[in-house]
C-alpha positions in Angstrom: 164.9 -120.7 -49.0 167.0 -120.2 -45.9 168.4 -123.5 -44.7 167.5 -124.6 -41.2 169.5 -126.7 -38.8 168.1 -129.8 -37.2 168.2 -127.9 -33.9 165.6 -125.5 -35.3 163.0 -128.3 -35.3 161.3 -129.6 -32.2 163.6 -132.1 -30.5 162.4 -135.7 -30.2 163.0 -137.8 -27.1 166.1 -139.9 -27.9 164.8 -142.6 -25.6 161.9 -143.2 -28.1 164.3 -144.0 -30.9 165.8 -147.3 -31.8 168.9 -145.7 -33.1 170.4 -143.6 -35.8 170.1 -143.9 -39.6 173.1 -142.6 -41.6 173.6 -141.9 -45.3 177.1 -141.6 -46.9 176.1 -139.1 -49.6 178.3 -139.8 -52.6 178.4 -140.6 -56.3 178.9 -144.3 -56.4 181.7 -143.9 -59.0 183.7 -141.8 -56.5 183.6 -144.8 -54.1 185.1 -147.4 -56.5 188.1 -149.2 -55.1 190.9 -146.7 -55.1 193.9 -147.8 -57.1 197.3 -147.8 -55.3 198.9 -144.4 -55.4 195.6 -142.7 -56.3 196.1 -138.9 -56.5 193.8 -136.9 -54.2 194.2 -133.9 -56.5 192.9 -135.8 -59.6 189.4 -137.1 -58.7 186.7 -138.4 -61.1 184.0 -135.8 -61.7 180.8 -136.1 -59.6 177.7 -136.9 -61.5 175.5 -134.1 -60.2 172.3 -135.4 -61.7 172.9 -138.9 -60.1 173.4 -137.4 -56.7 170.5 -135.1 -57.0 168.1 -137.8 -58.2 169.1 -140.4 -55.6 169.0 -137.9 -52.7 165.6 -136.7 -53.8 164.3 -140.3 -53.7 165.8 -140.9 -50.3 164.4 -137.7 -48.8 160.9 -138.7 -50.1 161.3 -142.1 -48.5 162.4 -140.6 -45.2 159.5 -138.3 -45.2 157.1 -141.2 -45.9 158.4 -143.1 -42.8 158.9 -140.0 -40.6 162.6 -140.6 -40.4 165.4 -138.1 -39.7 168.9 -139.1 -40.6 172.5 -138.0 -40.5 173.9 -137.4 -44.0 177.7 -137.7 -44.1 178.3 -135.5 -47.1 181.4 -135.9 -49.2 183.1 -132.5 -49.8 183.4 -133.0 -53.6 179.7 -133.8 -53.6 178.8 -130.6 -51.7 180.8 -128.6 -54.2 178.9 -130.2 -57.1 175.4 -130.1 -55.7 175.1 -127.3 -53.0 171.4 -127.2 -53.6 171.0 -130.8 -52.4 172.8 -130.1 -49.2 170.6 -127.1 -48.5 167.5 -129.2 -49.1 168.6 -132.0 -46.8 169.3 -129.5 -44.0 166.0 -127.7 -44.7 164.1 -130.9 -44.2 165.6 -131.3 -40.7 168.3 -133.9 -41.3 171.8 -133.6 -39.8 174.7 -132.6 -42.1 178.1 -134.2 -41.2 181.4 -134.6 -43.1 182.3 -137.7 -45.1 185.8 -136.2 -45.7 186.7 -133.7 -48.5 187.3 -136.5 -51.1 186.5 -140.2 -51.2 189.9 -141.6 -50.3 191.3 -142.9 -47.0 192.7 -139.9 -45.2 196.0 -141.7 -44.8 196.5 -141.4 -48.6 196.6 -137.6 -48.3 199.5 -135.7 -46.7 198.4 -134.7 -43.2 198.9 -131.0 -43.5 197.0 -130.9 -46.8 194.2 -133.1 -45.4 193.9 -130.7 -42.4 193.6 -127.7 -44.8 191.1 -129.6 -47.0 189.0 -130.5 -43.9 188.8 -126.9 -42.7 187.5 -125.8 -46.1 185.1 -128.7 -46.2 183.6 -127.9 -42.8 183.3 -124.2 -43.8 181.4 -125.2 -46.9 179.0 -127.6 -45.2 178.4 -124.9 -42.5 177.5 -122.3 -45.0 175.2 -124.6 -46.9 173.4 -126.2 -43.9 173.3 -123.2 -41.5 175.0 -125.1 -38.7 178.6 -126.3 -38.0 179.0 -130.0 -38.6 179.9 -132.0 -35.4 180.2 -135.5 -37.0 182.6 -137.3 -39.3 183.0 -140.6 -41.1 185.9 -141.8 -43.1 185.4 -143.1 -46.7 185.5 -146.9 -46.8 185.5 -147.0 -43.0 189.2 -146.7 -43.5 190.4 -146.2 -39.9 192.8 -148.4 -38.0 193.9 -148.8 -34.4 196.9 -146.5 -35.0 195.0 -143.7 -36.7 194.6 -141.6 -33.6 196.1 -138.6 -35.4 192.9 -138.4 -37.4 190.7 -138.2 -34.3 193.0 -135.6 -32.8 192.7 -133.5 -35.9 188.9 -133.9 -36.0 188.6 -132.8 -32.3 190.8 -129.7 -33.0 188.5 -128.9 -35.9 185.4 -128.9 -33.7 184.1 -132.4 -34.5 182.4 -134.0 -31.5 181.9 -137.5 -32.8 183.3 -139.9 -35.3 181.4 -142.9 -36.8 184.1 -144.7 -38.7 184.7 -147.8 -36.7 183.0 -151.1 -37.3 183.8 -153.4 -34.4 184.2 -156.6 -36.3 186.5 -158.1 -39.0 185.9 -158.0 -42.7 188.5 -158.4 -45.5 188.5 -154.7 -46.1 187.8 -152.8 -42.8 187.0 -153.1 -39.2 188.6 -153.1 -35.7 187.3 -156.4 -34.1 188.5 -155.5 -30.6 186.9 -152.1 -30.5 183.9 -151.5 -28.2 180.5 -152.0 -29.7 178.8 -149.0 -27.9 179.8 -145.3 -27.9 183.1 -144.7 -26.2 186.0 -142.2 -25.8 188.9 -143.7 -27.9 192.5 -143.7 -26.7 194.4 -142.1 -29.6 197.4 -144.4 -29.0 195.1 -147.4 -29.7 191.6 -146.7 -31.0 190.4 -150.1 -29.8 190.8 -148.9 -26.2 188.5 -146.8 -24.1 189.3 -143.6 -22.1 187.2 -142.3 -19.2 186.6 -139.0 -21.0 187.7 -137.0 -24.1 187.0 -134.3 -26.6 185.7 -136.7 -29.3 183.5 -139.8 -29.0 183.3 -142.8 -31.3 179.8 -143.9 -32.4 180.5 -147.4 -33.8 178.4 -149.0 -36.6 176.1 -151.8 -35.5 177.2 -155.4 -35.4 175.5 -158.4 -33.9 175.6 -159.7 -31.2 176.3 -156.5 -29.3 178.1 -158.2 -26.3 181.6 -157.1 -25.7 184.4 -159.7 -26.2 182.5 -161.7 -28.9 183.2 -161.3 -32.6 180.1 -159.7 -34.1 178.5 -160.1 -37.6 178.5 -156.9 -39.8 174.8 -156.1 -40.0 174.9 -152.3 -40.0 174.3 -151.7 -43.7 175.9 -151.4 -47.1 176.8 -154.6 -48.8 175.8 -156.6 -45.7 172.3 -155.0 -45.8 171.9 -156.7 -49.2 173.8 -159.9 -48.4 172.0 -161.2 -45.3 168.5 -162.7 -45.8 165.8 -160.4 -44.4 165.0 -162.7 -41.4 168.7 -162.7 -40.3 169.2 -159.0 -40.8 166.0 -157.8 -39.1 166.3 -160.4 -36.3 169.9 -159.3 -35.5 168.8 -155.6 -35.3 165.7 -156.4 -33.2 167.9 -158.4 -30.7 170.3 -155.5 -30.4 167.4 -153.1 -29.7 165.8 -155.5 -27.1 169.2 -155.7 -25.4 169.2 -151.9 -25.0 171.8 -151.2 -27.8 170.8 -148.4 -30.1 171.4 -149.1 -33.8 173.8 -147.2 -36.1 172.7 -148.1 -39.6 174.3 -146.8 -42.8 173.6 -146.8 -46.5 174.9 -145.3 -49.7 172.7 -144.2 -52.6 174.3 -146.9 -54.7 173.3 -149.6 -52.2 169.7 -149.1 -53.2 170.2 -149.4 -57.0 169.5 -152.7 -58.9 170.9 -151.8 -62.3 174.2 -149.8 -62.2 176.3 -149.4 -65.2 179.2 -151.9 -65.3 182.7 -150.5 -64.9 185.4 -152.2 -66.9 187.5 -154.7 -65.0 186.0 -154.1 -61.5 188.1 -155.2 -58.6 186.8 -157.9 -56.2 185.9 -155.2 -53.8 183.8 -153.4 -56.4 182.1 -156.6 -57.5 180.9 -157.0 -53.9 180.2 -153.5 -52.8 178.6 -152.3 -56.0 177.0 -155.3 -57.7 176.5 -158.3 -55.5 172.9 -158.9 -54.3 171.9 -155.6 -55.9 168.3 -156.7 -56.3 167.9 -156.9 -52.5 169.0 -153.5 -51.5 165.9 -151.3 -51.9 163.6 -153.9 -50.3 165.9 -154.5 -47.3 166.2 -150.8 -46.7 162.4 -150.3 -46.8 162.0 -153.2 -44.3 164.5 -151.4 -42.0 162.6 -148.2 -42.3 159.3 -149.9 -41.5 160.7 -151.9 -38.6 162.5 -149.3 -36.5 162.3 -145.7 -35.3 165.3 -143.7 -36.4 166.7 -140.2 -35.8 170.0 -138.6 -36.6 173.1 -139.5 -34.6 172.9 -136.2 -32.8 169.3 -137.0 -31.8 169.7 -140.7 -31.0 173.0 -140.2 -29.1 172.3 -136.8 -27.6 173.0 -138.1 -24.1 176.4 -139.5 -25.0 177.3 -136.4 -26.9 176.5 -134.2 -23.9 179.4 -135.9 -22.1 182.0 -134.8 -24.7 184.6 -132.5 -23.2 184.5 -129.3 -25.3 187.2 -126.7 -25.8 
């Protein structure tokens, strides 16, 4: 069946949406804590059956709740399961890039990363029928001085990045970054510019007021960690304050019984196993409680202000 782009579907009014739902589509084993000096040329194989089965369950759940989402697809996953990417696009979801491989871009020589990114975007374009305009780094691995990455993304035709979480955690985050969409200054990604050729769509934190350290409530491990009343209450307060949500999940966040890897790092113990029994229920509560679209739908007004060319 010929894949259709989200733009081929009737457009929904972004003002009727509470925000954007995003999925980092990956095999959870590819997302285990990278060891120092990990070689981007020697990646663990993708379990195609795992990705296919988890993606099918998510698509069914999204159809049940009338949700459209942005799928940030890992390049090595797209190569392993091209049929899954086609089906996601056919169902009207947005396809964006999650990088060619699940490593922080800074671990790959820049010239090689640029070449890999071009191939990745070409592959996703051919599978989805539309050129991706969004990007998210693996592990939210972006720092204040990584402006080179956003420059490269803009040169490659990317219109928005959604890699910054404007809070502090032991593993990622830029606490001083704005909490609403903004044009980043490539010399310091925590600073705004008036305009630009790429816009940052930060992941949700609470409270949404600028200048106050927020709690990470946008998804992943934190979707499982927070009690339901705190998680849902924080999201509702953001919506009532006029701040659209940017929520993320990974297929592995919704699994209760993953196989145990030998000698997991502290990061893997938290991200993969801690509070695993809460993930699926928390996610369903979020789907029930809010109206979601893709990033390109929910933030269409902001994306229309990006300087192109």
